[in-house]
N, C-alpha and C positions, 0 to 999 in steps of 0.2 A: 461549676460545670455540671451538667446533669449527666446521670450513668450513660445514657445512650451515646452521648458525644465522646465521653471517656472511653466507652467501648471501640467506637469508631476510631480514635486515635491510637488505641493500643493495636488495632488491625493494621495500621500503617506501620507501628512501630516494630511489628514481626519482620519487616523487610531488613530490619538490622539486628535482630536478636536469634532467629531461628537458623539451623544448618543451611548454608549457602545452597548445597545441592538440593535440598527437600524444598526450599521456597523456590528456588529457580524451576525446578520440576513442577511445581503446582501452577506457577505463573505461566510457563511455556505450554503446559497442556491445555490450559484454559483459554490463552491467546491463539493457539494454534487450533483449538475447536472452534473458537469465533470466526476466524479468517477462513477456516476450512468450510464452515457453513456458508459464507459468502462465495467461495469457490463452487461450492454444490449449487448455488443459485446461478453463477454465471454458466455452468455447464446446461442446466435445466433451461435456462433462458435461451441459450443457443439451440437446444433440441427444439423448444417451441417454436422459434423462429424459423428453424430450418423444416420442421414438418408443417408449420401452418402458412409460411410464405415462400419457402424455396431457397435454393442456393443463392440467389442473386441477393435476397434480403440478408442472408447470413454475411455475404461479403461486403454489403452496405454498411452493416453494424460495425464490422471490423475496420472499415475505412474510417468511420467515426471515432474509434478508439482514441487517437491522438488528442481529441477535445476531452475525452473523459479523463485522460491522464492528466492534463493540464489541471482540471478541477480537482482531482485526487491529490495533485501536487500542493495546490493551496491548503487544503485540509491537512496535508501530511506537514506542511512547513508550521502552522500555528499549533497543531497537536504534538509534533516533536519538540518545538522549542517551548512550548507551554509546559509540557510533561516534564522536561528536564528541570525548568525552573521551579515547578511544584514539588518534585520529589526531594529536590536539594533543599528547599525551603523548609519542607516537614521535618527532614533529617536534621536540619539545624535547629529546629524547634522554633519557627518563625512562620506561623499561621496566616498573618497579615500580608506577608510577601507572597505566599502561596495564593492567596485570595485575589491581590492585585495581578499576578501572572496570569491566573485563569480568567479573570474578567477581562484582561487586556486582550487574551487569546480570542474570546468570544467576539469583541468589538472588532478586532483586525480581520476576522473571518467573515463576519457578515458585510463590512464594507468591501472587502475584496470579492465576495461571492457576487454582491449585488453589480458591482462594476463588471464581473465576468458575464452576467447574464445580459446586460444591457449591451456591452461591447460585442458579445458573441452573436447575439440575435440580429443586430445591426449589420454585422459583416459576415453572416452566415454564408451567403452565396459564394461570395470570394474565397472564403474559407474551405468550402467543399470543393471548389476548382483545384485549389492547392493540394487538397487531401487526394485529388485523383478521382473524385466521384462524378462520372460521366454516364451516359447513355441510361440504360435500364436501372442502373445503381444508384443514380442521383435522386430521384423522388422518394424512396424509402430512406436513404441517408439524410435527407433534408428533415424528414418527418421525425426520425429518431434524434437527431441532434438537437432540433428546436424544442422538443419536450424536455430533454435532459438538461439544456442550457436554462430553460424556463425554472427548472428546479434546483438550480445551483445553490440557493440560499439555505436549503435543507439536506445538503449532500453529505453532511457528516453529523455524527452523534457524540463527537468529542470523547471517545472511548480511551484515547491515550492519557487524556486528563483524570478519567476515572481510575485508570491503572496506576496512575501516580501515587495514588493515596492508598494503594493495596486493596481496592474493592474490586477484585477480580470477578465476582460472580455478576455483578450488575454489568461490568464491561461485557461479559459474555451474553448477558440479556440484549445489551444494545446490538447486538449481531443477530442473535437468535429469533427474537421476535419479528423485526423488520424483514429478515429472509422468509420467515414462515408467511408473513403477509404477501410478499413478492411471489412466492412459489404458488400461493393460493390464488392471486390475482391473475397471474400470466395466463394459464389456460383458459379462464374465463373470459379475458379479453382477446386474446389471440385466436382461440377457437369458438368460444360462445357468440361473442360479439364481432368476430371476423375483422379485428383491428390491425392484424399483422404487426409490423415492426412499431406502429404506434401503440398497440396495446402492451407490447414488451417494455416500452419507454415509460408508459403510464404506471406499469407495475413496478418498476424500478424506482421512480419518483415516489410513490405512495409508500413503499417500504422505507425509504429514506426519511420521508416525513414523519413516520412513526418513531424513528431512531432519534429524530431531532427533538421531538415532543417529549420523548423519555429523558434526554439529556437536560432540557430545560427544567422538568420537574425535579430531577436529581440535584442539579446545581442551585437552584432558586427556590425549591418549596422544600424540600427534605432538610430536616434539622439534624439528623444522625450523621454529623459529618465533622471532620477536623477544622473545617474553616467555613465561612459563610461569604458569598460574593454580595456585596453592597453596591449601589449606584455608583459611589465614588470610584470603586475598582473597575467599573467598566469605562471610565474615562481615560484616554490614552495617557500613559505615563512614560515620558521620553526614554529614560534608562531601561525601563522594562521592555518597551517595544523593541528598541535596538537589540536587547539581549535576546529576547523572543525570536525576533527575524536571524539574528546573526546565528544562534543555534538552529534554528529550523530550516534555513536556507538551503543547507545541502540536500534536505529532503525534497525541497522545490526543484532544485538543480537536477536531482535524480529523476524526478517526475518530468521535467522539460526534456532532459537528454532522452529519456524513454519515448518520449513523444517524436522526437527527431530521428530516433533509430526506428519507430514505428513508420515514419514517412519514408525513411530510406528503403525499408524493406518494401512497403507498398509500392513505392515509386519503381523499385528495380523488378518487382513482379509484375507491374504493368508494362515496363518496358521489354523484359525478356521473357516473361511467362504469359500465362493466358488466365481467362476468368476462372478456369479450373484451379490453377494454382493459387489464385486468391481466395478461393473458397477453402481449399485445402489448408492453406496457412491460417486462416480464420479459425478453423476446427483445432489446428495444433496449438496455436496460441492460447486458446480457451484450455485445451488439456494441460499445456505447460503450466499456465497460471494457477490452474488448480493445484497440480503437482507441487509447485513452489510454495503454496501457502503455508506450510510448516516452517519453511525458512523465514518468512515473515513473522509467523508467530514466535519464533525462538528470540528474533530481535526485538519484537515487542515486550515479551516476557522479561529479557534482560534489562530493558532501559529502566523500569522503576527499581530493580534491585541495585544496580550500579548506582543511580543518581541518589537514592536515598543513602547508601553506604559512603557515597562521596560526602555528602552532608554531614555524616557522622564522623568522617575523617579515617574509615576503616579501610585502608588500601588493601590488606590482604584479603578481605572479602570481596573487594572489587575485582582484583585479579584472579580470584579462583571463579567467580561468575563468568568473566569473559572466557577463561579456558575451558569450562564445560560447555558453554554455549557453542564455541567453536567446534568442539568434539561432537557435539550433539547434531549441529547441521551438516557436518561432513558424513557422518553415519547415516543419517536420514537421506541425503542426498544420493549416495551409493545405492541403497535399497531401492530408492523409487526410480533411479534412471534404469536399473535392471528390469523393474516390472514393466516400464513403458516400452523398452525395447522388446520383451518377450510378448507383450499384449497389444502391441500397436494396431495390429489388424482389427482384432475385435472392438477396442476402444473407438477407432475411427468409423467402424461400421454402425455405431449407435448413431452417427450424424450424417454421414454421406454413403452413397452408392455409386457404383460405375466407375469411370475413369477418375473422378475426383478423390474416391476412397483409396485407389492406388496410390495416387500422388501423395496423399496425406500420409498414408502409411510409411512410405518411404522417407518423406520429410521427418515424421516423428522419431523414427529410428536414428536418424541423422542428428537431430537436435537434443533428444534426451540425454546424451552423455554429458552435455553442459550442466545438467542439474546436479551433478555429483558435488560441484563446488560453486552453484550458483548462490548458495546462502552465506558465503565467506563475507563478500563485499558489504552487504547489507547489515551483517551481524558486527563487523568492525567498524562500520560508519555509525550504527546505533551506539555502540561503545563510546565513541568520542562523542557523540552528541549528549548522551547521559551524563559524561564526566565535564561537560561544560567547554570542550575544546573543539571548536566547529572547523578548524582550518584543515586538520587532516581529513576531516569528513568532506569539505569542499574538494580538497584534491581527488579523493576518491570518486565523488559524485560526478564531476566534471570530467577528470582526466580518464576514467576508464571508459566512459562513453564517447567522449570527443576522441580520445587518442587510440582507443583499441575497437571498441565494438562498431562504431559506425565506420570507420575506414575499412574494417574487415569486411562488413556487409557490402560497401560499395565496390570493394577491388574484386572480392570473389564471387559476388553477384553478377559480375560481367562475364563469368564463365557459365552461367545458367542457374537454374533453381537449385541444383546439387550443390553448387558452390555457395549458394546463399544459406542453405541449411547447414553446412559445414562451418561457415562464418559465425553463425549464431552460436553454435556450440562451442568453437574455438574462442570466442570473445568472452564466454563465463570462464573458461580456464585461464586465460590469460589475465582478466580482472581479479581472480581470487588471488592469483601469484602476486600481483602488483598490492593489493590490500594488505596481504600478510607481510609484505617487504615495508610497506609504510608502517605497520602496526610494530614491527620489529625495531625500526628505526626510532619511532616515537618513544617505545618504552626504554631503549637504550640511551637516549639524549633527554628525555623530559623528567624532571622531578616529580615526585608523587604529588597528586592533585590536592591542593590546600583545602582546609576547612572554608566554606564560605564566608565565615566571620573574619577570616585572616586574610580575605583577598581585598 
């Protein structure tokens, strides 16, 4: 083994040797910075669309969001499943199993993404009708959706697989460089070439293509890695594919559930609100997504630490990492909720003016309290995925959305837009309570996760 490869293996080994708090802090700060960068792009993209194409274009982009959530759900499925298998295999000292898991993750994503592109483009008009894209909103929604569907094959950089081997810096670069490309291209395409929402979509796909190219170089050309993916590893391996899908499926279901929740919200706003309410929610959704990025970063930073230590059989380190992650997400949630409530007016004013700004400010102040505990459910779900126990994660992914958030949005939404904003916040609170209850029951009745070689 050459020195470079040994150094890379030592990097992965630090997940199981360094103090848990320190390694979790370093992981979470880098993953939060990574997803935060994308959150910055989401906000700047919304600003470019709003200033370059108007409120109708912003509403159109938001109506297309469910399609984007589906594509994100696909990449999250293979990413979460593959990362869990890779990190546990490396912790158990089995690089060949890690290579097979990563290779199968690539193959599964490429096949699914190509299918998504073909099916989505063929059924685009009916899909837009279902999403509620009518009148002046339909044309920009069609342009935006068609371009993003065409680029589905490059819609992920497999950063979760990079994090699974402890390469946090390169994982951050997989977000940083593409976002820089997107932020550079957006004003050129939207303002310089007057492409409107088409320009915003093209900038997004271009950045994603850069990320995909970087990941191909990392996994197939770079030699300083603890495992190498061969052609044989790309061939579907039944047990590996089943494990990958089984562990990653909760992420897919969460994405699908978020898609249906967005449909419920948009449908409710179309039925009981106005175009102004749609534009207001589009801005609130972007601000909420940006504010919630650290919650996602904490969950992503937790996964490789938990997965690797499960592979080592270090239960104490696993439980400490979980507890620290939950404390961090609650503390951050309380701080950001207060900031959004206090600064709702100025923040909304960056994107909207007139009646829409007043509607969005009121909405943001009602939605923001839900961010206090919005990270609990994804962190608990990430913990179960990382330990290789997808069943509780299934329960959280499906149960909180289908049993709590969507019924609340549909029921309280009938009372008007204010009822809908309250439902979105209340849904996060009840989902967090359910997640903690499931976690407590699992810890009380489940034996410590066995070493992979004992399974």
